[in-house]
C-alpha positions in Angstrom: 121.8 72.5 8.9 119.0 75.0 8.0 120.0 78.4 9.3 118.1 81.7 9.2 120.4 84.7 8.5 119.3 88.2 9.4 120.3 90.3 6.4 120.8 94.0 6.1 122.0 94.4 2.6 125.5 95.3 3.8 128.8 93.6 3.4 128.9 91.9 6.9 125.6 90.0 6.5 126.3 89.2 2.8 129.7 87.7 3.6 128.1 85.8 6.5 125.8 84.2 4.0 128.8 83.2 1.8 130.6 81.7 4.8 127.5 79.7 5.9 127.0 78.4 2.4 130.7 77.4 2.2 130.2 75.3 5.3 127.4 73.5 3.5 124.4 74.9 5.3 121.0 75.7 3.9 120.6 79.4 4.4 117.3 81.3 4.6 117.7 85.1 4.5 115.4 87.4 6.6 115.2 91.1 6.1 113.1 93.1 8.5 111.6 96.4 7.4 111.8 98.3 10.6 111.9 102.0 9.9 109.9 104.2 7.5 112.6 105.1 5.1 111.4 103.2 2.0 114.3 104.5 -0.2 116.8 102.9 2.2 114.8 99.7 2.2 114.8 99.7 -1.6 118.6 99.9 -1.7 119.0 97.2 1.0 116.5 94.8 -0.6 118.2 95.2 -4.1 121.5 94.1 -2.5 119.9 91.2 -0.7 118.3 90.0 -3.9 121.7 90.1 -5.6 123.2 88.0 -2.8 120.2 85.6 -2.9 120.5 85.2 -6.7 124.3 84.5 -6.7 124.4 82.3 -3.6 121.2 80.5 -4.3 119.4 81.2 -1.0 115.8 81.7 -0.1 115.0 85.2 1.3 112.0 86.6 3.1 111.2 90.3 3.3 109.1 90.9 6.4 107.3 94.2 7.2 107.7 94.7 11.0 107.4 98.5 11.0 104.3 98.6 13.3 105.9 96.3 15.9 109.2 98.2 15.7 107.4 101.5 16.2 105.6 100.2 19.2 108.6 98.5 20.9 111.6 100.6 19.8 110.8 103.9 18.0 108.2 105.1 20.5 110.4 104.1 23.4 113.2 106.2 21.8 111.1 109.3 21.6 109.5 108.8 25.0 112.9 108.4 26.7 114.2 111.7 25.5 110.9 113.4 26.5 111.5 112.0 30.0 115.1 113.3 30.1 116.7 109.9 29.6 119.4 108.8 27.1 117.9 105.7 25.3 119.8 102.8 23.8 117.6 101.6 21.0 119.9 99.0 19.6 120.1 97.1 22.9 116.3 97.5 23.2 115.7 96.2 19.6 117.9 93.1 19.8 115.8 91.1 22.3 112.5 92.3 21.0 112.9 92.4 17.2 116.0 90.7 15.9 116.3 87.9 18.4 112.6 88.0 19.4 110.2 88.5 16.5 112.7 87.4 13.8 113.8 84.5 15.9 110.2 83.2 16.1 109.9 83.6 12.3 113.1 81.6 11.8 111.8 78.8 14.0 108.4 78.9 12.1 110.4 78.4 8.9 111.9 75.3 10.3 115.4 76.7 10.9 117.6 75.2 13.6 119.8 78.3 14.2 119.7 82.0 13.6 122.8 83.9 12.4 123.7 87.6 12.1 126.7 89.7 11.1 127.2 91.0 14.6 130.7 91.2 16.0 130.3 88.9 18.9 130.7 85.2 19.8 128.9 82.6 21.8 130.6 80.5 24.4 129.2 78.2 27.2 125.6 79.5 26.6 126.7 83.2 27.0 127.3 86.0 24.6 131.1 86.5 24.4 133.1 89.6 23.3 134.2 89.6 19.7 137.8 88.8 18.6 138.0 92.3 17.2 137.4 94.4 20.3 137.3 97.7 18.2 134.0 96.5 16.8 132.7 94.3 19.6 128.9 94.4 19.9 128.4 92.2 22.9 127.2 95.2 24.9 124.1 95.5 22.7 123.2 91.8 23.1 123.0 91.7 26.9 119.2 91.3 27.0 119.0 88.0 24.9 117.3 85.0 26.5 119.3 81.9 27.3 117.3 79.7 25.0 117.9 82.1 22.1 121.6 82.4 22.7 122.0 78.6 22.4 120.7 78.9 18.8 122.8 81.9 17.6 125.7 81.8 15.2 128.0 84.8 14.6 130.1 83.9 11.5 132.2 87.1 11.8 132.8 87.0 15.6 136.3 85.5 15.3 137.4 87.9 12.5 138.8 91.4 12.3 136.5 93.9 10.6 139.2 95.5 8.5 140.0 92.1 6.9 136.4 91.3 5.9 135.6 94.0 3.3 138.5 93.2 0.9 138.0 89.5 1.3 134.3 89.7 0.8 134.6 91.9 -2.3 137.2 89.4 -3.7 135.0 86.4 -3.1 131.8 88.1 -4.1 132.8 90.6 -6.8 129.2 91.1 -7.8 128.6 92.9 -4.5 130.2 96.1 -6.0 133.0 98.2 -4.7 134.1 99.3 -1.3 132.9 102.9 -2.1 129.4 101.5 -2.6 129.1 100.6 1.1 129.0 103.3 3.8 129.5 102.3 7.4 126.1 101.2 8.7 124.5 103.8 11.0 124.5 103.1 14.7 120.7 103.8 14.8 118.9 102.7 11.7 116.1 105.3 11.8 118.3 108.3 12.6 119.6 109.7 9.3 121.1 112.9 10.6 120.7 113.6 14.3 118.4 112.3 17.0 117.0 115.8 17.4 115.6 115.7 13.8 113.7 112.6 14.8 112.3 114.1 18.0 111.2 117.3 16.2 108.7 115.3 14.2 106.9 114.5 17.5 107.9 117.0 20.2 108.7 120.6 20.8 112.4 120.3 21.5 113.2 124.1 21.5 111.8 125.2 24.8 114.3 127.4 26.5 115.0 126.9 30.2 117.5 127.6 32.9 120.8 126.0 33.7 121.5 125.4 37.4 124.7 124.3 39.2 124.7 121.3 41.5 123.7 123.5 44.5 120.5 124.7 42.7 121.8 128.2 41.7 120.7 129.5 38.3 123.9 130.1 36.3 122.7 130.3 32.7 120.2 129.1 30.1 119.7 126.3 27.5 117.7 125.9 24.3 115.6 122.9 25.4 116.6 120.0 27.6 116.2 117.4 24.9 119.2 118.9 23.0 121.4 117.7 25.9 122.8 114.4 27.1 124.8 113.7 30.3 128.4 114.7 29.8 127.7 117.2 26.9 129.8 120.3 27.1 128.7 122.4 24.1 125.4 124.4 23.7 125.1 125.7 27.2 125.1 129.5 28.0 126.8 129.9 31.4 127.1 133.3 32.9 130.7 134.4 33.5 132.1 130.9 33.2 135.8 130.5 33.0 136.0 126.7 33.5 134.4 124.1 31.3 130.9 123.1 32.3 129.3 119.7 31.6 125.7 118.5 31.7 125.5 116.4 34.9 121.7 116.2 35.2 118.4 116.8 33.3 115.0 117.5 34.9 112.4 117.0 32.2 109.5 118.1 34.4 110.9 121.5 35.1 112.9 121.9 31.8 116.1 122.3 33.8 119.6 121.3 32.9 122.1 120.9 35.7 125.7 121.7 34.9 128.9 121.0 36.8 132.6 120.4 36.6 134.2 117.2 35.2 134.7 116.0 38.8 131.0 116.3 39.4 130.4 114.0 36.4 132.3 111.2 38.2 130.1 108.5 39.8 131.1 105.3 41.6 127.7 103.9 42.2 125.3 102.6 39.5 121.7 101.5 40.0 119.9 99.8 37.2 116.6 98.0 36.8 117.4 94.3 36.3 116.5 93.1 32.8 118.6 89.9 32.2 120.8 89.1 35.2 119.7 85.6 36.3 118.1 84.8 39.6 121.1 82.7 40.6 123.6 85.5 40.0 126.2 85.6 42.8 127.3 88.9 44.4 130.9 89.7 43.7 133.5 91.5 41.7 132.8 91.7 37.9 133.6 93.8 34.9 130.9 96.3 33.9 130.2 98.6 31.0 128.0 101.6 31.2 128.1 102.6 27.6 129.0 101.0 24.3 132.5 102.4 23.8 133.6 102.3 27.4 136.1 99.6 28.5 135.1 97.2 31.3 135.4 98.7 34.8 135.8 96.6 37.9 132.8 96.8 40.2 131.2 95.0 43.2 127.9 93.9 41.8 124.8 92.6 43.6 121.1 92.3 43.1 118.6 93.9 45.6 115.0 93.2 44.7 114.6 94.1 41.0 117.7 96.4 41.0 121.3 95.8 40.1 123.7 97.8 42.3 127.3 98.2 41.0 129.9 99.9 43.2 132.7 100.8 40.9 136.4 100.7 42.0 137.5 103.8 40.1 134.2 105.4 39.0 133.0 106.5 35.5 132.3 109.8 33.9 129.0 110.7 32.3 126.7 108.0 33.7 123.4 108.4 31.8 120.0 107.2 32.9 118.4 105.1 30.2 121.7 103.5 29.0 122.6 99.9 29.7 124.6 98.5 32.6 126.2 95.3 31.3 127.9 92.8 33.6 130.8 90.6 32.4 132.7 87.7 33.8 136.0 88.0 31.9 134.8 88.2 28.3 131.4 86.6 28.8 128.1 88.6 29.2 126.2 87.6 32.3 123.3 90.1 31.8 122.4 93.6 32.7 119.8 96.2 33.1 118.7 99.8 32.4 120.5 102.5 34.3 118.3 104.6 36.6 120.9 106.5 38.7 
């Protein structure tokens, strides 16, 4: 079978190439140049060329920086400007990796597309990975049904900790374990997200901190420095108890702070992105951020909104993040949190 493999230059995608070749497939590597860090691209491409040479696979380096800037990078900056907490990886996957790159793979005559993601596919749905400590199904909630049916995840049934030593044994020319750092969660953020925002926005505009009743209780250094649930960096007058960011008003440059109890929310409203029209109202598992475990909730669709009533509630619900709905370990779809 002719399979397109999205390659990053890291161990996971390199080992995926090896596994696919071992199974007898014809592998076509695709590397997307998404961000502007040419030095990082140079290192990644050198690794990919090494893999391509040793495994005998055809590779394509595709410059997609303009498209990425339009669909992902600008959305990232705009979200923080609006007081939201964006999720660029979940945004990138349906548009770039399994959108733009998927179309390229089909143009190249490939039957399937593979990646080094830690996830699986079952019954036409994205399924959680075997290694739950590295599960990436949350970021894949927005993929179209027709794309999911053509996806392979060679590492989905393996444990991350087992892969590096095996990969370096089977592929000694890759280098050593020390050569490979853990991949960054956001490819274009080298240090902190604030450093990215500073290139485009004035992030250091001081403003007031209010409590949940509207009383001014302190000051902050600029609302974009804060995300929901953050505790540090606020100056609260005469505070004895910990205060957490519970709200951000970008229009007035105001940060709302409260107790941990005021962070707790039991109702989530999200704009529907990928829950199907035939979704049946009922009790499901939901995730409201990448690292959170599934929480039980009564989920229904009203118009273009997903309404999830949580049984126990969650802390630090952030507008702009993804609400992902699961049935057991299968992703049914989700949307972007509004409240």
